[in-house]
C-alpha positions in Angstrom: -21.6 10.5 -16.0 -21.5 13.4 -13.7 -18.4 15.6 -13.1 -17.2 18.7 -11.3 -14.0 20.5 -10.4 -12.8 22.6 -7.5 -9.5 24.4 -7.1 -7.5 26.7 -4.9 -4.2 28.4 -4.9 -2.0 27.4 -2.0 0.8 29.7 -1.0 3.4 26.9 -0.9 5.7 25.3 -3.5 4.4 22.4 -5.4 6.8 20.0 -3.7 5.3 20.9 -0.2 1.7 20.5 -1.4 2.5 17.2 -3.0 4.4 16.0 0.2 1.3 16.7 2.3 -0.8 14.5 0.0 1.6 11.6 0.4 0.2 11.2 3.9 -3.2 9.6 3.4 -4.3 10.8 6.9 -4.5 14.3 5.4 -8.0 13.1 4.2 -9.3 12.9 7.7 -7.7 16.2 8.7 -9.3 18.2 5.9 -12.7 16.5 5.8 -15.6 18.7 6.9 -17.6 17.5 10.0 -20.3 15.9 7.9 -20.1 13.4 6.6 -17.6 12.0 8.9 -14.6 10.3 7.2 -12.4 7.8 9.0 -9.5 5.8 7.6 -9.7 2.1 8.4 -5.9 1.6 7.8 -3.3 3.9 9.3 0.1 2.7 8.0 -0.3 3.4 4.3 2.5 4.3 1.9 1.0 6.2 -1.1 2.0 5.3 -4.6 0.8 3.5 -7.7 -1.7 0.7 -6.9 -2.0 1.7 -3.2 -5.4 0.8 -1.9 -7.0 2.2 1.2 -10.5 2.1 2.8 -12.4 4.9 4.4 -15.6 4.7 6.4 -18.0 7.4 5.6 -20.5 8.0 8.4 -23.8 9.6 7.5 -25.6 9.7 10.8 -26.5 6.1 11.7 -25.5 4.9 8.2 -21.9 3.7 7.7 -20.4 3.0 4.2 -17.0 1.5 3.6 -15.3 2.9 0.5 -12.1 1.5 -1.0 -10.1 3.4 -3.6 -7.0 2.5 -5.5 -4.4 4.9 -6.8 -4.3 4.2 -10.5 -1.9 7.0 -11.6 1.0 8.4 -9.6 3.1 11.2 -11.2 5.0 13.1 -8.5 4.7 16.1 -8.1 2.1 16.9 -10.7 -0.8 14.4 -10.5 -2.4 11.4 -9.0 -5.7 9.6 -9.6 -7.7 7.5 -7.3 -10.6 5.2 -8.4 -13.2 3.4 -6.4 -12.7 -0.3 -6.0 -15.9 -0.7 -4.1 -18.2 1.7 -2.4 -21.3 3.9 -2.8 -20.9 4.8 -6.4 -21.3 2.8 -9.6 -18.2 4.6 -10.8 -15.8 7.1 -9.0 -12.6 8.7 -10.2 -10.8 11.6 -8.5 -7.9 13.4 -10.2 -5.6 15.6 -8.1 -3.5 18.0 -10.1 -0.7 20.2 -8.8 0.2 23.1 -11.0 3.1 25.4 -10.0 2.1 29.1 -10.3 5.1 30.7 -8.8 8.1 29.3 -7.0 6.1 29.4 -3.7 2.6 29.0 -5.0 0.6 26.0 -6.3 -2.7 25.7 -8.0 -4.4 22.5 -6.6 -7.2 21.2 -8.9 -9.5 18.3 -7.9 -11.6 16.9 -10.7 -14.2 14.2 -9.9 -16.2 12.0 -12.3 -18.8 9.8 -10.9 -21.9 7.7 -11.7 -24.5 7.0 -9.2 -26.3 3.7 -8.6 -29.8 3.8 -10.0 -32.6 5.4 -8.0 -30.4 8.1 -6.3 -31.0 11.7 -7.1 -28.0 13.0 -8.9 -28.8 16.7 -8.3 -28.8 16.3 -4.5 -25.8 14.0 -4.5 -23.8 16.3 -6.8 -24.6 19.4 -4.7 -23.5 17.6 -1.5 -20.3 16.4 -3.1 -19.4 19.8 -4.6 -20.1 21.4 -1.2 -17.9 18.8 0.6 -15.1 19.2 -1.9 -15.2 23.0 -1.7 -14.9 22.8 2.1 -12.1 20.2 1.9 -10.2 22.5 -0.5 -10.6 25.5 1.8 -9.6 23.4 4.9 -6.6 22.1 2.9 -5.4 25.5 1.9 -5.8 26.9 5.5 -4.1 23.9 7.2 -1.1 23.7 4.8 -0.5 27.5 5.0 -0.8 27.6 8.8 1.5 24.6 9.3 4.0 26.2 7.0 3.8 29.5 9.0 4.9 27.7 12.2 
């Protein structure tokens, strides 16, 4: 089982950072350009047992990936787990830790297992890079939206 963690401090209260994550379209807005990520359902209410599917586009290759929220503890934590998709196992924990009244530490922890024959070093590097970019985009987007 592989695992990694990325984190960032967002200059917003935990309730605001949590509220942004209740809108599943945030995933598209913070995703880096490659791989392209597109939600296949638009009207999703996040909560325990919510399922949604994203299409990941890697050039000409498209992979549908469905996840289910298996833990939902506002405003501190939620966990999504792959129902079907490109991994043998995938679990993503989102933690929201208040630092100050107007500052939140956001921590993404990912555990995954690849299907046989895939190079875990290359895949892990790609995933960690993508998650670091997503975290940077998330911090920037939320703080800019709050400044308006």
